[in-house]
Backbone bond lengths (Angstrom), bond angles and torsions (degrees), N, CA, C in turn:
res aa  C-N    CA-C-N  psi(-1)  N-CA   C-N-CA  omega(-1)  CA-C   N-CA-C  phi
1 M - - - 1.453 - - 1.517 111.35 -
2 E 1.369 116.19 -39.25 1.465 119.34 179.31 1.512 111.02 -63.28
3 R 1.349 115.67 -39.07 1.464 119.34 178.51 1.520 110.43 -64.10
4 G 1.348 116.05 -43.28 1.462 119.53 178.94 1.509 111.98 -62.97
5 D 1.334 117.92 -42.08 1.462 121.18 177.86 1.511 110.85 -62.10
6 R 1.360 115.80 -39.35 1.461 119.74 -179.65 1.527 110.65 -66.34
7 E 1.350 116.74 -41.56 1.465 119.92 179.71 1.528 111.04 -65.93
8 T 1.327 116.28 -40.61 1.460 119.90 179.65 1.519 110.55 -64.21
9 T 1.350 117.21 -43.36 1.464 121.27 179.54 1.516 110.99 -63.44
10 Q 1.334 116.21 -41.86 1.461 119.94 178.54 1.525 111.00 -64.18
11 G 1.329 116.49 -40.51 1.457 120.05 179.31 1.517 111.40 -63.47
12 C 1.343 117.15 -42.96 1.470 121.34 179.14 1.522 110.74 -63.63
13 S 1.343 116.02 -42.26 1.468 119.79 179.54 1.515 111.04 -63.68
14 A 1.337 117.12 -41.50 1.463 120.93 -179.92 1.522 111.02 -64.23
15 A 1.338 116.60 -43.51 1.465 120.30 179.47 1.520 111.33 -65.23
16 R 1.326 117.21 -39.34 1.460 120.74 178.47 1.531 110.46 -64.92
17 N 1.322 115.62 -42.15 1.462 119.22 178.51 1.519 111.60 -63.85
18 D 1.353 116.62 -39.71 1.470 120.32 177.51 1.518 110.93 -59.63
19 L 1.321 116.78 -43.95 1.456 120.73 -178.28 1.530 111.16 -64.92
20 I 1.319 116.41 -43.18 1.478 120.37 178.94 1.529 110.42 -61.16
21 I 1.343 115.76 -44.65 1.471 119.84 -179.93 1.520 110.71 -62.33
22 L 1.328 117.14 -40.81 1.464 120.66 -179.43 1.524 111.52 -64.60
23 I 1.327 116.48 -40.94 1.461 119.50 179.34 1.528 110.43 -64.32
24 I 1.328 115.66 -45.88 1.473 119.64 179.20 1.521 110.50 -62.17
25 L 1.331 116.03 -43.15 1.462 120.27 179.87 1.520 111.32 -61.98
26 G 1.342 116.96 -41.44 1.451 120.20 179.02 1.519 111.88 -62.69
27 I 1.350 115.98 -42.90 1.474 119.96 178.99 1.528 111.01 -63.72
28 V 1.330 115.91 -42.89 1.471 120.00 -179.70 1.524 111.04 -63.59
29 V 1.336 116.39 -44.84 1.469 119.72 -179.59 1.517 110.73 -62.92
30 F 1.334 116.27 -42.67 1.465 119.77 179.92 1.526 111.05 -63.05
31 A 1.357 116.49 -42.78 1.477 120.63 -179.65 1.530 111.11 -66.07
32 L 1.326 116.51 -43.00 1.460 119.52 -179.75 1.517 111.64 -65.78
33 S 1.338 115.81 -39.39 1.465 118.62 -179.24 1.521 111.07 -65.58
34 A 1.338 115.17 -35.31 1.467 118.48 178.10 1.525 110.82 -72.76
35 F 1.357 117.17 -40.25 1.466 121.18 -176.48 1.523 111.41 -67.95
36 F 1.310 118.55 -42.89 1.456 121.94 -177.83 1.526 112.98 -93.02
37 N 1.334 116.25 8.93 1.456 120.89 176.72 1.540 111.02 55.72
38 V 1.348 113.81 46.77 1.457 119.84 -176.73 1.526 111.18 -64.56
39 R 1.341 116.35 -30.80 1.459 119.46 -175.88 1.518 111.56 -56.78
40 E 1.367 116.56 -48.46 1.465 119.19 -177.40 1.522 111.03 -65.02
41 R 1.342 116.03 -36.18 1.466 118.46 -179.22 1.534 110.71 -67.52
42 I 1.356 114.85 -41.56 1.462 117.82 178.75 1.528 110.35 -65.91
43 Q 1.349 115.77 -41.32 1.459 119.46 179.75 1.523 110.64 -63.39
44 Q 1.347 116.91 -40.99 1.460 120.45 179.47 1.525 110.59 -64.20
45 Y 1.364 113.91 -41.80 1.462 118.77 179.41 1.529 110.70 -63.14
46 I 1.318 115.51 -44.62 1.467 119.35 -178.91 1.526 110.82 -67.79
47 T 1.380 115.55 -37.98 1.470 119.44 -179.95 1.521 110.77 -63.39
48 D 1.339 114.50 -41.04 1.468 118.09 -179.82 1.522 111.19 -60.56
49 Y 1.317 115.83 -33.28 1.462 119.54 -177.67 1.526 112.51 -102.14
50 E 1.362 115.34 11.88 1.464 122.86 174.24 1.539 112.66 58.78
51 F 1.343 114.66 37.80 1.473 119.32 173.54 1.518 109.38 -92.77
52 I 1.351 115.88 169.21 1.459 120.18 175.35 1.518 109.08 -67.16
53 Q 1.328 117.84 140.26 1.454 121.13 -178.53 1.527 110.92 -71.74
54 L 1.326 114.73 137.02 1.455 122.23 177.79 1.516 108.93 -132.78
55 D 1.338 117.07 164.35 1.471 120.24 175.94 1.524 109.46 -130.01
56 E 1.348 114.36 -172.89 1.471 118.32 -174.04 1.525 112.69 -67.44
57 I 1.347 117.64 -17.35 1.464 119.73 177.93 1.531 110.21 -62.30
58 F 1.333 114.84 -37.21 1.458 118.61 177.40 1.519 111.08 -62.78
59 V 1.328 116.55 -41.36 1.460 120.81 -179.61 1.523 110.53 -61.82
60 V 1.341 115.26 -47.73 1.459 119.84 -179.43 1.527 110.52 -64.36
61 A 1.338 116.37 -42.82 1.460 120.53 -179.79 1.526 111.13 -62.70
62 F 1.330 115.08 -40.75 1.460 118.96 179.19 1.523 111.04 -62.88
63 I 1.329 115.68 -42.58 1.469 119.48 179.07 1.523 110.89 -62.08
64 F 1.353 116.20 -42.65 1.456 119.95 -179.73 1.520 111.77 -66.91
65 V 1.343 117.57 -36.62 1.465 120.36 178.00 1.515 110.16 -62.27
66 V 1.335 115.74 -46.85 1.461 119.61 178.55 1.521 110.46 -63.48
67 G 1.336 114.23 -41.99 1.459 118.76 -179.05 1.515 113.16 -62.80
68 F 1.314 115.98 -45.13 1.458 118.81 -179.61 1.521 111.61 -69.80
69 A 1.316 116.55 -27.47 1.462 119.04 174.21 1.530 109.95 -64.11
70 V 1.330 115.44 -42.10 1.466 119.79 177.17 1.525 110.29 -64.24
71 F 1.333 114.81 -43.97 1.467 119.81 179.78 1.528 111.06 -61.21
72 A 1.332 117.29 -42.52 1.460 121.34 179.42 1.521 111.05 -64.09
73 W 1.316 116.53 -38.78 1.457 120.04 178.65 1.525 111.06 -64.51
74 R 1.361 115.38 -42.82 1.458 118.99 178.82 1.523 110.66 -64.24
75 R 1.325 116.09 -39.65 1.459 119.41 179.36 1.528 110.94 -65.98
76 W 1.324 116.89 -36.58 1.456 121.46 176.26 1.525 110.43 -61.52
77 Q 1.317 116.52 -40.81 1.462 120.61 176.83 1.525 111.21 -63.16
78 E 1.332 116.33 -40.18 1.468 120.54 177.15 1.517 110.57 -59.71
79 L 1.346 115.88 -47.88 1.459 120.15 -177.94 1.523 111.54 -62.31
80 K 1.322 117.05 -36.13 1.455 120.07 176.78 1.524 110.44 -61.01
81 I 1.337 115.91 -43.73 1.467 120.13 178.92 1.522 110.60 -65.06
82 E 1.351 116.01 -45.06 1.471 119.94 -179.29 1.522 111.24 -62.04
83 N 1.340 117.05 -44.88 1.463 120.70 -179.39 1.525 111.86 -64.77
84 R 1.331 116.19 -40.00 1.467 119.50 179.10 1.526 111.02 -63.67
85 E 1.337 115.92 -45.20 1.459 119.62 179.84 1.523 111.41 -67.82
86 R 1.326 117.24 -35.40 1.469 119.92 178.70 1.529 110.42 -66.09
87 R 1.338 115.79 -42.67 1.463 118.82 178.34 1.524 110.87 -63.09
88 N 1.326 116.72 -40.34 1.464 120.10 178.40 1.530 111.18 -63.78
89 A 1.355 115.12 -41.77 1.464 119.18 179.46 1.514 111.55 -65.33
90 E 1.342 116.64 -40.80 1.465 120.43 179.11 1.523 111.04 -64.96
91 A 1.331 115.99 -40.47 1.465 119.36 179.15 1.525 110.75 -65.08
92 A 1.341 116.04 -41.74 1.462 120.00 178.93 1.521 111.17 -65.06
93 L 1.342 116.19 -40.23 1.467 120.40 179.41 1.519 111.12 -66.42
94 T 1.326 116.62 -40.71 1.464 120.40 178.17 1.521 111.07 -62.65
95 A 1.328 115.93 -44.10 1.467 119.89 179.10 1.526 111.05 -63.68
96 A 1.350 116.20 -40.93 1.463 120.31 179.29 1.527 110.93 -64.66
97 N 1.335 116.67 -41.09 1.466 120.28 178.97 1.525 111.57 -63.99
98 K 1.334 116.15 -38.66 1.466 119.25 178.54 1.526 110.66 -64.55
99 K 1.332 116.03 -41.87 1.461 119.39 179.70 1.521 111.19 -66.35
100 L 1.334 116.08 -41.83 1.467 119.59 178.08 1.528 111.02 -64.77
101 G 1.344 116.24 -40.59 1.451 119.91 178.43 1.520 111.64 -62.34
102 L 1.342 115.79 -41.42 1.462 119.92 178.66 1.522 110.91 -65.65
103 L 1.343 115.29 -43.38 1.461 119.83 178.38 1.521 111.12 -61.50
104 N 1.332 116.99 -44.96 1.462 120.79 179.03 1.528 111.27 -61.96
105 S 1.334 115.74 -41.77 1.456 119.97 -178.81 1.527 111.20 -63.53
106 I 1.336 116.47 -45.10 1.468 120.41 -179.88 1.522 110.71 -65.18
107 T 1.342 115.53 -45.45 1.465 119.78 -179.64 1.521 111.31 -63.04
108 R 1.331 115.84 -43.86 1.457 120.26 179.89 1.533 110.78 -62.60
109 H 1.314 116.32 -41.79 1.467 120.77 -179.89 1.525 110.58 -63.20
110 D 1.319 116.82 -42.42 1.467 120.55 -179.59 1.525 111.26 -66.63
111 I 1.338 116.13 -41.60 1.468 119.21 -179.87 1.519 111.13 -65.05
112 I 1.337 116.92 -42.92 1.466 120.44 179.37 1.529 110.64 -62.28
113 N 1.331 116.41 -39.81 1.464 119.39 178.41 1.526 111.14 -63.29
114 Q 1.334 116.39 -42.85 1.470 120.10 178.84 1.524 111.11 -66.47
115 L 1.337 116.34 -36.59 1.465 119.72 177.02 1.520 110.93 -64.99
116 L 1.336 115.52 -37.89 1.456 119.63 178.81 1.522 110.48 -61.71
117 V 1.322 115.67 -42.91 1.464 120.14 177.47 1.523 110.39 -64.08
118 L 1.334 116.45 -45.45 1.466 120.90 -179.90 1.522 111.52 -59.45
119 R 1.332 116.54 -45.38 1.463 119.96 -179.75 1.532 111.10 -65.22
120 G 1.325 116.57 -34.09 1.458 119.97 177.15 1.521 111.08 -63.12
121 F 1.328 116.44 -45.45 1.469 120.19 178.19 1.528 111.33 -64.56
122 L 1.328 116.26 -38.08 1.466 119.53 179.53 1.525 111.20 -65.24
123 H 1.348 116.03 -43.12 1.466 119.20 177.55 1.538 110.52 -63.40
124 Q 1.332 116.97 -38.62 1.459 120.21 177.94 1.520 110.48 -65.42
125 S 1.333 116.17 -40.98 1.470 120.08 178.15 1.519 110.66 -63.43
126 L 1.347 115.65 -36.57 1.458 119.92 -179.87 1.528 110.89 -65.90
127 R 1.328 116.80 -35.59 1.465 120.03 -177.90 1.531 112.42 -71.90
128 I 1.326 115.65 -35.87 1.476 118.13 -175.23 1.517 112.76 -91.86
129 S 1.342 116.10 -11.19 1.464 118.59 -179.46 1.533 110.06 -80.23
130 Q 1.343 115.60 134.59 1.455 121.53 179.83 1.530 112.15 -107.63
131 D 1.307 116.33 -16.58 1.466 121.08 -176.88 1.533 109.82 -86.83
132 D 1.331 116.76 133.86 1.475 120.70 -177.94 1.526 112.41 -63.75
133 Q 1.324 117.90 -38.77 1.467 120.26 -177.00 1.525 112.14 -63.42
134 P 1.330 120.44 -50.38 1.477 119.99 175.41 1.515 113.27 -60.47
135 R 1.325 116.65 -35.97 1.462 119.69 179.71 1.528 111.47 -63.33
136 R 1.318 116.31 -39.31 1.472 119.42 177.55 1.524 110.81 -63.35
137 F 1.325 116.75 -40.72 1.468 119.82 178.28 1.533 111.11 -65.09
138 I 1.338 115.52 -40.65 1.469 119.67 -179.66 1.530 110.67 -64.33
139 L 1.330 116.70 -41.27 1.465 120.46 178.02 1.527 110.77 -61.66
140 K 1.337 117.20 -41.12 1.470 120.72 176.78 1.527 110.69 -63.44
141 E 1.307 117.17 -39.85 1.463 121.52 178.87 1.527 111.09 -64.87
142 L 1.328 116.12 -38.28 1.464 119.83 176.62 1.520 111.34 -64.53
143 E 1.313 117.61 -39.29 1.463 121.23 177.03 1.526 110.94 -62.17
144 V 1.328 116.64 -42.97 1.472 120.34 178.83 1.524 110.39 -64.46
145 A 1.334 117.22 -43.16 1.467 120.81 179.50 1.522 110.85 -61.83
146 E 1.345 116.30 -40.69 1.458 120.30 178.68 1.519 111.13 -65.51
147 R 1.320 116.44 -39.06 1.469 120.52 178.77 1.526 110.47 -64.83
148 I 1.319 116.62 -42.16 1.473 120.58 177.50 1.521 110.12 -62.05
149 N 1.324 116.85 -41.50 1.459 121.17 179.58 1.524 111.12 -61.03
150 R 1.343 117.39 -42.38 1.467 120.69 178.73 1.525 111.06 -65.23
151 Q 1.332 115.98 -38.76 1.463 119.36 179.24 1.520 111.54 -65.72
152 I 1.311 117.06 -39.41 1.466 121.06 178.09 1.524 110.28 -64.79
153 L 1.331 117.24 -42.53 1.465 120.69 178.46 1.519 111.20 -64.57
154 F 1.328 116.93 -34.35 1.467 120.32 178.07 1.529 111.11 -64.30
155 T 1.332 117.44 -37.36 1.470 119.85 -178.99 1.525 111.17 -59.38
156 K 1.338 117.32 -32.57 1.465 120.07 178.38 1.523 110.55 -66.10
157 E 1.344 116.09 -44.85 1.459 119.26 179.95 1.528 110.50 -65.77
158 Y 1.318 117.16 -43.28 1.460 120.51 -177.22 1.526 110.93 -67.31
159 Q 1.333 117.22 -33.85 1.460 121.42 179.84 1.517 111.85 -63.19
160 D 1.350 116.72 -30.58 1.466 120.91 -176.64 1.519 113.51 -79.87
161 I 1.352 118.04 -12.41 1.466 120.57 -177.69 1.522 109.95 -69.33
162 G 1.326 116.90 128.30 1.459 121.54 175.75 1.511 115.31 77.85
163 V 1.333 117.84 1.26 1.469 119.95 -179.60 1.522 110.63 -67.71
164 Q 1.328 115.93 -41.78 1.459 120.79 178.20 1.527 109.98 -101.09
165 A 1.314 115.83 155.15 1.466 120.66 179.63 1.532 109.65 -66.35
166 P 1.333 117.74 145.33 1.472 120.40 177.07 1.526 110.85 -58.25
167 V 1.329 115.82 147.81 1.463 121.15 -178.99 1.527 109.56 -132.45
168 W 1.333 116.16 156.89 1.460 120.96 176.24 1.524 108.42 -76.12
169 Q 1.341 116.01 129.39 1.461 121.60 -176.54 1.523 109.83 -135.26
170 N 1.328 115.07 134.38 1.457 120.50 175.78 1.520 108.56 -71.72
171 A 1.337 116.45 125.27 1.462 120.83 -174.22 1.523 112.17 -58.61
172 A 1.337 117.50 -47.63 1.466 120.71 -178.06 1.525 111.49 -65.57
173 H 1.334 116.77 -39.84 1.456 120.12 -179.83 1.524 111.12 -63.79
174 V 1.334 115.81 -39.99 1.462 120.05 179.12 1.517 110.49 -64.46
175 I 1.323 116.64 -42.01 1.464 121.00 179.98 1.525 110.44 -62.11
176 H 1.335 117.22 -44.22 1.466 120.15 178.54 1.529 111.00 -66.95
177 K 1.330 116.13 -35.94 1.464 120.46 179.55 1.520 111.24 -65.75
178 A 1.326 116.64 -30.82 1.465 121.03 -179.72 1.516 111.92 -67.31
179 Q 1.346 117.14 -11.22 1.460 122.74 178.08 1.526 110.46 54.26
180 L 1.324 115.14 53.86 1.452 120.67 -179.42 1.522 109.82 -64.71
181 A 1.296 114.71 136.13 1.464 119.87 -179.46 1.516 109.27 -134.02
182 G 1.292 116.36 116.38 1.455 119.70 179.37 1.515 112.62 -102.47
183 G 1.345 117.66 6.35 1.455 120.15 -178.91 1.519 109.94 66.23
184 T 1.327 115.30 -119.59 1.469 120.23 178.15 1.521 111.93 -84.07
185 I 1.342 116.71 -0.08 1.468 121.60 -178.90 1.526 109.37 -81.16
186 T 1.336 117.02 134.05 1.466 121.21 176.56 1.522 109.29 -73.47
187 L 1.333 116.98 125.11 1.457 122.64 -179.30 1.520 109.15 -114.00
188 A 1.336 117.66 114.14 1.466 122.29 -178.75 1.523 109.61 -110.64
189 I 1.333 116.13 133.53 1.469 121.75 179.41 1.524 108.21 -120.31
190 G 1.325 117.06 116.72 1.454 122.16 -177.09 1.517 112.83 -64.55
191 S 1.327 115.77 141.93 1.465 120.80 -178.42 1.523 112.15 -65.77
192 E 1.341 117.85 -24.19 1.462 120.39 -178.90 1.524 112.34 -64.83
193 L 1.332 117.34 -21.67 1.461 120.43 178.28 1.524 111.65 -67.98
194 D 1.320 116.54 -23.96 1.465 120.92 -179.18 1.517 112.33 -75.79
195 T 1.341 117.01 -12.14 1.466 120.81 -176.82 1.526 112.94 -100.48
196 R 1.319 117.74 4.86 1.463 120.71 -176.33 1.520 111.20 -127.82
197 E 1.332 114.47 140.99 1.457 121.49 173.16 1.520 109.04 -114.92
198 I 1.328 116.12 145.47 1.462 122.13 -176.34 1.520 109.00 -121.60
199 L 1.329 116.42 137.58 1.464 120.82 173.11 1.525 107.17 -89.31
200 A 1.321 116.33 107.34 1.463 120.20 -173.86 1.522 110.40 -150.01
201 D 1.330 114.72 170.79 1.460 121.58 177.01 1.523 109.58 -61.47
202 H 1.343 115.77 153.02 1.468 119.90 -176.62 1.528 112.47 -66.53
203 L 1.335 118.15 -10.12 1.463 121.52 177.93 1.524 112.16 -90.71
204 L 1.327 117.35 17.90 1.464 120.94 -177.18 1.531 112.02 -56.42
205 E 1.319 117.96 -34.36 1.461 119.48 -178.73 1.525 111.78 -62.31
206 K 1.338 117.13 -28.51 1.461 119.98 177.47 1.529 111.24 -66.47
207 V 1.327 115.98 -28.07 1.459 120.02 178.11 1.527 109.95 -60.49
208 F 1.329 116.14 -51.99 1.459 120.13 -177.59 1.530 111.43 -70.64
209 F 1.322 116.96 -36.45 1.465 119.63 177.69 1.527 110.21 -61.59
210 N 1.344 116.75 -45.99 1.464 120.14 -178.50 1.523 112.36 -68.82
211 L 1.349 117.44 -33.39 1.461 119.87 177.98 1.533 111.16 -63.55
212 V 1.329 116.15 -46.83 1.461 120.01 179.58 1.524 110.35 -68.35
213 D 1.326 116.23 -41.55 1.461 120.22 178.99 1.527 110.72 -61.86
214 N 1.333 115.87 -39.06 1.465 120.55 178.94 1.531 110.85 -64.47
215 A 1.346 115.99 -40.45 1.467 119.88 179.39 1.524 111.02 -65.35
216 V 1.334 117.12 -42.61 1.460 121.33 -179.26 1.528 111.04 -65.46
217 R 1.319 116.06 -39.68 1.468 120.66 -177.57 1.526 112.38 -70.71
218 H 1.331 116.14 -39.86 1.459 119.60 -169.64 1.530 113.99 -115.30
219 G 1.327 117.68 3.16 1.452 119.35 -178.40 1.516 114.33 -72.56
220 G 1.330 116.56 -19.28 1.457 120.12 179.01 1.524 112.83 80.97
221 E 1.330 115.67 -177.69 1.462 121.29 -178.39 1.525 112.19 -66.30
222 K 1.319 116.29 -23.25 1.469 120.83 -178.46 1.526 112.65 -70.31
223 L 1.331 116.21 -23.87 1.472 120.75 -174.84 1.530 111.37 -63.26
224 S 1.352 115.08 128.76 1.465 119.92 177.43 1.524 112.97 -134.15
225 S 1.341 117.28 -19.90 1.473 119.52 -177.65 1.520 111.20 -150.43
226 I 1.340 114.75 151.04 1.473 123.62 175.60 1.523 107.10 -131.91
227 R 1.319 116.68 132.85 1.468 120.38 -178.91 1.524 110.49 -126.41
228 L 1.329 115.38 131.63 1.464 122.76 174.27 1.519 108.21 -110.56
229 S 1.328 116.85 126.93 1.460 120.70 -177.71 1.522 109.13 -147.18
230 A 1.346 115.77 177.04 1.461 120.26 -178.95 1.518 110.32 -147.11
231 H 1.325 114.33 155.25 1.465 121.12 176.88 1.520 107.96 -146.42
232 T 1.319 116.48 132.91 1.462 121.49 -178.28 1.523 110.55 -105.37
233 T 1.342 115.89 125.61 1.453 121.12 172.28 1.526 107.52 -101.23
234 E 1.319 116.79 -168.78 1.470 119.82 -176.67 1.526 111.86 -63.62
235 N 1.336 117.49 -41.18 1.462 120.61 -174.57 1.521 113.82 -122.94
236 T 1.315 118.41 2.17 1.458 120.88 -173.27 1.520 111.13 -140.68
237 L 1.333 114.68 142.52 1.450 120.97 169.82 1.526 107.45 -104.44
238 L 1.323 116.52 121.35 1.460 121.74 179.53 1.518 109.08 -104.35
239 I 1.325 115.97 125.46 1.457 121.60 176.36 1.525 107.22 -114.05
240 F 1.334 116.04 129.56 1.458 120.83 -175.69 1.526 110.44 -112.94
241 C 1.317 114.97 140.62 1.460 122.22 170.29 1.527 106.16 -125.10
242 E 1.333 116.34 106.08 1.454 121.26 -173.28 1.526 110.66 -119.68
243 D 1.331 116.11 144.44 1.456 120.35 174.56 1.525 109.28 -137.09
244 D 1.317 116.26 168.96 1.463 121.17 -178.87 1.526 111.36 -110.09
245 G 1.336 116.02 31.61 1.458 120.94 -179.28 1.517 112.84 -81.51
246 C 1.320 114.75 -152.67 1.463 119.85 -176.22 1.518 113.05 -78.98
247 G 1.323 118.88 -13.36 1.456 121.29 178.49 1.517 112.73 80.27
248 I 1.332 115.03 -176.59 1.459 121.84 -178.06 1.522 109.29 -119.19
249 P 1.327 118.31 129.20 1.468 121.14 -179.91 1.525 111.61 -56.31
250 E 1.311 116.56 147.01 1.462 122.05 -175.58 1.524 112.47 -58.18
251 D 1.323 117.10 -38.52 1.463 119.89 -176.47 1.527 113.17 -76.49
252 E 1.339 117.29 -4.84 1.461 120.30 -179.98 1.528 112.84 -106.41
253 K 1.320 117.94 -8.40 1.464 121.77 -173.70 1.529 113.08 -57.03
254 N 1.330 117.05 -38.76 1.466 120.29 -177.79 1.527 112.49 -87.66
255 R 1.332 117.47 -9.78 1.459 120.47 -176.03 1.521 112.97 -100.52
256 I 1.328 116.83 -18.65 1.465 119.63 -173.58 1.528 113.15 -64.99
257 F 1.343 117.34 -18.73 1.465 120.25 179.91 1.533 112.22 -94.08
258 E 1.320 116.89 3.04 1.452 120.18 179.20 1.526 110.36 -78.89
259 Q 1.323 115.30 149.15 1.462 120.56 -179.90 1.529 110.39 -64.76
260 G 1.339 116.23 128.42 1.455 121.09 176.13 1.512 115.19 85.19
261 Y 1.344 117.93 -4.35 1.464 119.82 -179.20 1.526 109.48 -89.90
262 G 1.310 116.35 129.60 1.460 119.67 178.91 1.507 111.99 143.80
263 K 1.315 115.15 170.46 1.457 121.07 -176.36 1.521 112.36 -88.51
264 N 1.335 118.67 -21.46 1.464 120.33 -178.39 1.524 109.33 -99.78
265 T 1.309 119.32 -108.61 1.466 120.88 178.09 1.518 112.10 -85.05
266 G 1.349 116.84 -26.46 1.453 120.04 -177.25 1.516 112.92 81.44
267 Y 1.356 116.64 10.92 1.460 119.67 -176.61 1.529 113.13 -117.19
268 G 1.328 117.88 -13.69 1.461 120.41 -174.03 1.508 114.06 -59.38
269 L 1.330 117.86 -57.05 1.459 121.53 -178.65 1.523 111.45 -71.28
270 F 1.319 117.45 -32.54 1.464 120.73 175.17 1.525 110.38 -62.51
271 L 1.324 116.00 -42.63 1.466 120.82 178.69 1.517 110.50 -63.74
272 I 1.334 116.92 -39.99 1.467 121.46 177.84 1.518 110.46 -58.32
273 R 1.315 116.47 -48.88 1.467 120.71 -178.25 1.531 111.24 -61.69
274 E 1.331 116.89 -41.31 1.455 120.70 -178.47 1.528 111.61 -66.87
275 I 1.331 117.34 -40.62 1.464 120.99 179.51 1.526 110.41 -63.69
276 L 1.319 116.62 -45.74 1.467 120.91 -178.09 1.521 111.76 -67.55
277 S 1.330 117.43 -34.94 1.469 120.54 -175.05 1.521 113.48 -66.95
278 I 1.344 117.31 -14.88 1.468 120.27 179.86 1.526 110.69 -56.76
279 T 1.330 117.60 -37.06 1.469 121.41 179.14 1.529 111.97 -115.81
280 G 1.322 117.00 28.90 1.462 121.03 173.67 1.519 115.09 74.37
281 I 1.333 117.57 14.91 1.466 121.38 177.50 1.523 108.53 -83.15
282 T 1.318 117.28 137.64 1.462 121.20 -178.55 1.526 110.20 -117.19
283 I 1.326 115.30 163.58 1.457 121.34 179.41 1.516 109.35 -142.52
284 R 1.314 116.36 144.82 1.462 121.65 176.83 1.524 108.82 -148.83
285 E 1.329 115.68 163.59 1.456 121.36 179.78 1.509 108.85 -110.40
286 T 1.341 118.05 125.00 1.469 122.14 -174.31 1.526 112.25 -128.26
287 G 1.321 116.82 17.92 1.456 119.60 -179.04 1.522 112.88 -73.01
288 V 1.328 115.15 168.81 1.465 121.80 178.19 1.521 108.54 -99.05
289 P 1.342 118.23 121.49 1.467 120.00 179.52 1.523 111.51 -54.37
290 G 1.317 115.78 132.03 1.456 120.58 -179.08 1.508 113.96 91.56
291 E 1.344 116.42 -16.15 1.470 120.28 -178.38 1.527 112.38 -114.83
292 G 1.318 117.47 -7.89 1.460 120.21 178.42 1.517 113.00 130.10
293 A 1.330 115.87 158.32 1.469 121.83 177.40 1.528 109.40 -88.24
294 R 1.311 116.33 149.98 1.473 121.48 178.70 1.527 108.38 -144.29
295 F 1.322 116.06 105.95 1.452 121.23 179.43 1.534 109.21 -97.46
296 E 1.329 115.96 131.58 1.465 122.52 178.47 1.527 109.23 -111.95
297 I 1.311 115.75 119.51 1.471 121.78 175.03 1.521 107.29 -100.67
298 M 1.329 117.04 121.22 1.464 122.21 -176.63 1.528 110.48 -107.91
299 V 1.328 115.75 111.38 1.461 122.26 -179.70 1.529 108.13 -98.78
300 P 1.336 118.82 117.58 1.469 120.56 -175.95 1.518 113.03 -72.75
301 S 1.323 114.86 165.24 1.461 121.51 178.52 1.524 110.74 -57.53
302 G 1.313 116.73 139.39 1.454 121.85 -179.34 1.516 113.31 94.21
303 Y 1.340 116.32 -13.46 1.462 120.60 -179.21 1.522 112.55 -113.85
304 F 1.319 116.25 10.62 1.461 120.10 170.90 1.533 107.77 -143.06
305 R 1.311 115.47 156.08 1.458 120.74 -178.91 1.527 108.93 -155.48
306 K 1.319 115.28 167.29 1.459 120.73 177.27 1.513 109.46 -72.08
307 A 1.311 115.75 133.97 1.458 119.99 -179.58 1.522 110.85 -69.34
308 E 1.299 117.02 149.68 1.463 121.55 179.38 1.528 110.40 -61.72
309 G 1.329 114.66 131.81 1.453 120.34 178.10 1.506 115.04 86.77
310 S 1.365 117.54 -5.93 1.461 119.24 179.69 1.512 110.15 -83.85
311 A 1.322 116.51 148.01 1.458 121.54 -175.67 1.519 113.05 -87.25
312 T 1.327 117.32 -21.36 1.462 120.78 -176.90 1.504 111.11 -122.25
């Protein structure tokens, strides 16, 4: 990479120097032609030989044409070097990411297996223990092991964000693909979602799955329905996920998207924000506490379009 950077810098310096020399040369030629009255001599020479009359502007223009041709060639050489080094860097980065992904996968698999063994021993210890004090410690240890297990599983999901290039996805199709399940909760999906496609990370379905899962987990006994809908303004596509549960307290609205904040794993809403941010999509909570949660997903201009075959 250092060699490529050095070659690119040298190429840029050479091209810049060529351009400076050409400009100076053009000025000098123009000044000399004016001082020595070259125009009349050239015109006399051309007249004697019955050629078309020309003046010093042609001479200067010709020099600049040749000069810029040289400059363009040098710049082409620079671009060849830059493109070659960029391709090499991309290939090296791709290979490094694959190795890191493999290492993470193997390490994660080994840790989960060891946790499974640990939890098995803890459950066995809990069954044979008769003393209340050791049992309380064992229960706490099981909670810690479970928390570690959830954190390890989260690393797999987070590792996959941004690995593949964003793709155009039909909003309604993604929601159905997420296999949302509200149990006894009524789940309504607006027809307008079927008419819009979003340019987003391939994990977009996890966004909708986690939103519904979050509502079911934290909506409380009051929760009876969840609605997904969309509205298009001039420059923004707004996607809403609304429920009639207990809502989110005002002082928690800005914290719920932070890593580790929450009553369950603390990663669901954080993961949603990270997935959406790959293509500049944002999310916020605007519900009224006590009346239900309302998440607004804002897709900027250029990252949504009308779905094929839709009339609106």
